[in-house]
N, C-alpha and C positions, 0 to 999 in steps of 0.2 A: 758444782759439789753433789756428790751422791745425796740418795734420800735418806733422811733419819733413820728408817727402817735398817739399811743397809750399814751404814759406818757405826751405827750403836751395838749392832747385834752379838760383838763380842763382850756386850759390857753385861753385868748380871744383872736383872733386874728386882728392884727392890720389893720385899715383902709385904705382904697388905698390911701386918702388924707395924711393921718400919713406916710405910703408907699412914698410917695412923700416928704415929708416934707422932712423925715431922709433920705430918701435911692440914688435918684436919680443923674444921669440916672440911672431907673430901670432895667436892662436886664431880659427878659419874652421868657425864652424858653417855645415852645410850647410839651403840655404831649397830646401827639393822643391815652394813655389809660393810667388804674388807675395804674400801673405799672411803668411807666415813670412817672407820677406824684410823687410818692414816689421817684424816685431815684434823681429828681428836688430837693425835700427838703434834702435828705441825703448830696445832693453835697455844701449846705451851700446856695443855691437861696434862696432870700428875698418874690420872689413871681414867676408867673407863668401865660403862657397863655393856654387858649383851643381854637385853631382859626380851623375855617370847614374847611380849607385845608389838615389839616393833622387827624381830625378829621373821616373825611366824608373817606380819601382814608386808614387811617387804619382800620376804623369797618367794612366799606362797601366795600374798596375796589374798590372806585368810582373817577371819578376825580370830581373839586372842579366846578360843572357848575347848579349846581341848583337840583341835583335828591334827594336830602331830604330835610325834612322843619324841623317845629320845634320839631314833636313828635321824629321823628330820632335825631336830635341834641340832644336834652337835655336828652333824657336817657344816652347818653354816659355821657354826661359833668354829670348827678346826679352820675355814676359810679366813674367818677375819684376823682372827689371833696371828695368822701367818704375814699379815702386812701392817702388825705395829706391834712395838716392842714395849708397851706400858703395860703394868699390873693389870689384869681383869677381872671381875667381878661377873659370873654370868649366873642367870634365872635358869636353878635344876627345875624349876615348877615342884610335883608333889615327889621327886626324885624317878618317877614314871612304875611307880608300883611298890612292892613291901618291903622289905630289908635286904632280899636278896637285891633289886633293882635299885634302892638306895647304892649299896655300895658298890655295884655295876659302875653306876653314873659318877659317887664321889673317884673312883680307879680310874675311869676313862678322861673325867675331866684334870684330872690332878698329871698323868699322866703326859696330857695335850700341852701342861704346861699353864693351864689356868688359875689363878693367886685366891680367888675366894669364890662358895658359889652360896647362894641362899634357896632353904628347902622351905616350903609352904604346907600349912597344917588343912589344905581345902578335900574336899567331898569329889573324888573322878566322877565325872569330868568336872575340872578345873575350870575357871575365867578368869578373867582381867580385875584384877583385884577391885576396880573402881567400876564394875559395873554390878547390878542387883540380882539377888537371887542364889548369894553364895550358901554353900553352909560345908562344917568345920568337921572331919574325924576328930575322936575320942582323943582327951591330950593324955592319953597311955600309951595309944596309938602313935601318935608326933614324937614320942621320947625313946619308943623303941627305934623309929627311923635316925632320931637324930644319933642315937649311941652309935648306930651299924655305921653311920655317915661318919662318926669320929674316929670309932675303931678302923675303916677302911684307910686314911687316909696314910700315908707314908711321912708324911712329915706335918709337925705341930704349924708350920708355916701355913697349911692349906687352910683358909680360913674360913671356918662352916657358921653361916646364920641364919638362924629359925626365922621365919615368916610366922607370923600369925592372923587369918582375915576375922576373927573371932565379932570383932567390934560390929560388925553390922549386924548378924544374926543374934550374937548372945549379948552385946551391951562390950564398952568399953573395958569394968572392973573385970568380965572375963577373962579378955584380951590381956591384961596386965598380969594376971594368974597364971596363965596358958605360957605367957612370956618367962615369969620366973621358973616356972618348970623346967621350962626347953632351956635356960642356963644350966640349970643344974642336972639337966641330961649332958650336958658336953659341947651346947653351942657357945662359939666364940662372943655372938653378936646376935643384936634381936631385929626383928623388922615388926612393930604394927602398923598394919594396913589401913589405910582410906580414915585415920582421923576427921573428924567432922569442924573441928575450929580451932582455934589459937588456945584457947581455954584445953582442948584435948590433947594437943601438941604440948603446952608444957606439963599436966599430968604426964605423958606418957616418959618425958625428958630428963625427968627425974624419978620416975618409978626405979629404976635398977641403975644405983649407983655406981659406977666404975665397968659399968659395961658398955660395950662400945653399941650404939645405936644408929639405926638408918632410917629413913622416912623419905616420900617422893613427893616432888612438886611437877602434878600433872596439868598441861594448860586443859582446858574447856571443863576440868571436873569445878562441881559446884559447890560441892561439901570442903572439902580441904584448902584451905586459904594458903594464896602462895607469898613467901617471908623469902628474907633472903637467906643468901650463906650464913651471913654474921646473927641476924636473928636468930636461924636454927642454930646455930654453933652455940649461942646465948642460952638455948632452950635445954644443952645437952645432946642434939644430934649431932654425931663426926661423919655420918656419911649421907649425903643427898643424891637421890638420883632424880634426873630426865628423864624417864621412858619416852615420853613422846615430842620430845622440843625439834629435836632436829628432822623427823619423820615427818612431823606436821609440814614444816615451814619446807622440807623438798616436794612433797606432793603437792602444796601449792604453788610452788615456782615450775613445778613440771605442767601442771595445768594451766597454767599463764602462758609457759613455752608454745605449748603444743597449740592454744588459741591462736599465738601469733604469728605459727608455724600455719595455720590454715589462713589468714591472711596475707599469706606469702609475705611476713615481714620479717628482716634481719633482726636477728637479739643486738640487743646495744650492747656494747661493750663493756658497759659500769654490771650489765646482767651477766655476764657470763666471765670461764677465763679464759686466755689467747691457747694456742697449741704449747707456747714453750713452757707457760705455768704448769699446764695439764701434763705436760712431758713432765718436768721437776718431781711432781708430787707421783705420778707412777713408776718412778727412779730410771728413767730413761739414760740418764748420764752415769748410770752403775753400769746397765747393762751394755751400754756402748761402751764403755772401758774394758768390760771382761771380752768384749770383741775384739778389741782394737789390740788387747796383750796378748791374747791366745789365737786368732783366727786371722789376723791378719801380718800375723810373726810368724807363721807357718813355712817352711820350706815347699817350696812346691817340685 
């Protein structure tokens, strides 16, 4: 059977609002490359994310400290979404500049087929939301960017999430005030980054009744507690990001594989796919069908 990316291609992709209505809370693993996005779809997830942390790490071997901008990130996004038919949420960082850049970012990602984005209110150069030393722009500046983003989209189905990183530098109360302002400016959803306890998650979840809210579960983070999707759903969160889950495990697997290779050990069957399984994942049956249908049937 051809890979799902190909035989689902004619089906219309669900909008982000339709996804929220039918599936919340949505688990959104991060795809750091096209193959990972394909595997996420094959595993049965209904949507996924392309996060800046994972993309810049896997594609450029760089930390998430604003060393890459829209050109580099969008190139990676284009490759990834071409391999997967699921609705996708993209980390659009700070919009890569002022309202002009935000407009360009929204227009470009919407035209590319992205379903949703989130924009954050950090001062440039921004950094990973779970790193210390973050600073945030004036809320009025973020409101301008949100209004520009909302005006730039061609369809209201293109979902805009406003992320605030004000929890660390200004405190939770300030972050929640910003979130309320961002919704009034035109954001469809809210993402308060890096809460420090279950109590804070509870307060965030109930702060904006009726507004879709997102949070993340980040392995290795010592502040935000890990909760199950069911627990987070009860607290009021409809979108759950997993920005490091796949990437961190892939890195560990690669390190172990390289150690075994140096020792001259063959990879055990349980630690790898076989050639047939891999060919199915990357869609070889589809391409073989194309080849047989058109090339071998040609008259010489």
